[in-house]
C-alpha positions as CSV (number, residue, x, y, z in Angstrom):
1,M,36.2,23.4,6.3
2,D,36.3,25.1,2.9
3,A,35.5,21.8,1.2
4,L,32.6,21.2,3.6
5,E,31.3,24.7,3.1
6,S,31.5,24.4,-0.7
7,G,29.7,21.1,-0.5
8,L,27.0,22.6,1.7
9,V,26.5,25.6,-0.6
10,A,26.4,23.3,-3.7
11,E,23.9,21.0,-2.0
12,R,21.8,24.0,-1.0
13,E,21.7,25.1,-4.7
14,R,20.6,21.6,-5.8
15,A,18.0,21.5,-3.0
16,L,16.6,24.9,-4.0
17,A,16.4,23.8,-7.6
18,R,14.5,20.6,-6.6
19,L,12.2,22.7,-4.5
20,E,11.5,25.1,-7.3
21,A,10.9,22.2,-9.8
22,S,8.5,20.5,-7.4
23,E,6.6,23.8,-6.8
24,R,6.3,24.2,-10.6
25,T,5.0,20.6,-10.9
26,L,2.5,21.2,-8.2
27,A,1.3,24.4,-9.9
28,D,0.9,22.3,-13.1
29,I,-1.1,19.7,-11.3
30,V,-3.4,22.3,-9.8
31,S,-3.8,24.0,-13.1
32,Y,-4.6,20.7,-14.8
33,S,-7.1,19.7,-12.1
34,E,-9.0,22.9,-12.5
35,G,-10.2,21.5,-15.9
36,S,-10.8,18.0,-14.7
37,P,-13.9,16.5,-13.1
38,P,-13.8,16.6,-9.3
39,D,-13.8,12.8,-9.1
40,D,-10.7,11.3,-10.7
41,E,-10.7,8.1,-8.7
42,H,-11.4,6.0,-11.7
43,D,-9.0,7.5,-14.1
44,P,-8.0,4.9,-16.6
45,E,-4.6,6.6,-17.0
46,G,-3.4,5.6,-13.7
47,S,-2.9,7.5,-10.5
48,T,-5.3,10.1,-9.4
49,I,-4.7,13.8,-9.4
50,A,-5.2,13.9,-5.7
51,Y,-2.5,11.2,-5.3
52,E,-0.1,13.1,-7.6
53,R,-0.8,16.3,-5.6
54,A,-0.1,14.5,-2.3
55,Q,3.2,13.0,-3.7
56,V,4.5,16.4,-4.9
57,S,3.4,18.1,-1.7
58,A,5.4,15.6,0.3
59,L,8.4,16.2,-1.9
60,I,8.0,19.9,-1.4
61,T,7.9,19.4,2.4
62,Q,11.0,17.2,2.3
63,S,12.8,19.8,0.1
64,R,12.0,22.6,2.5
65,D,13.1,20.6,5.5
66,H,16.4,19.7,3.7
67,L,16.9,23.3,2.8
68,A,16.3,24.4,6.4
69,G,18.8,21.8,7.6
70,L,21.4,23.1,5.1
71,D,20.7,26.7,6.2
72,Q,21.2,25.7,9.8
73,A,24.5,23.9,9.0
74,L,25.7,27.0,7.1
75,G,24.7,29.2,10.0
76,R,26.8,27.0,12.4
77,L,29.7,27.2,9.9
78,R,29.5,31.0,9.8
79,N,29.2,31.4,13.6
80,G,32.0,29.0,14.3
81,T,30.0,26.2,15.9
82,Y,30.0,23.8,12.9
83,G,31.5,20.5,13.8
84,V,30.7,21.0,17.4
85,C,28.0,18.7,18.9
86,E,25.0,20.8,20.0
87,R,24.3,18.4,22.9
88,C,27.6,17.6,24.5
89,G,29.9,20.2,23.0
90,N,32.5,17.7,21.8
91,P,33.8,17.8,18.2
92,I,31.9,15.9,15.5
93,V,34.4,13.7,13.7
94,L,35.2,14.6,10.2
95,E,34.0,11.3,8.8
96,R,30.5,12.0,10.2
97,L,30.5,15.5,8.7
98,L,31.6,14.1,5.4
99,A,28.8,11.5,5.5
100,R,26.2,13.8,7.0
101,P,27.2,17.4,6.5
102,M,24.2,18.7,8.2
103,A,24.7,16.7,11.4
104,P,24.3,18.8,14.5
105,T,25.4,16.1,16.9
106,C,28.2,13.6,17.3
107,V,27.6,9.9,16.8
108,D,27.2,9.2,20.5
109,C,24.6,11.9,21.1
110,A,22.8,10.9,17.9
111,A,22.6,7.3,19.1
112,G,20.8,8.3,22.2
């Protein structure tokens, strides 16, 4: 489990860095939009500020969800339930944990 824990911790650090970068990008977009006209629908430069804001907001939401999943997996690791299916209580095979380290369920339970 040490390699899995190290992988989860490293992925958490990367996810946190992506979240922070996305939050900075959103702040930059908001700052830029304060000096722009309210209607940027016909911007000859390409996408609208509203579109950019929506894209970055979606990335922030995904990053937060990913970070929460990593925190849950690390919590399961620390309380001794990592690798145990939350639905049926059977072990989650190592191959699944290597492929999906945050998986809370075994393949059978995940399938339905």
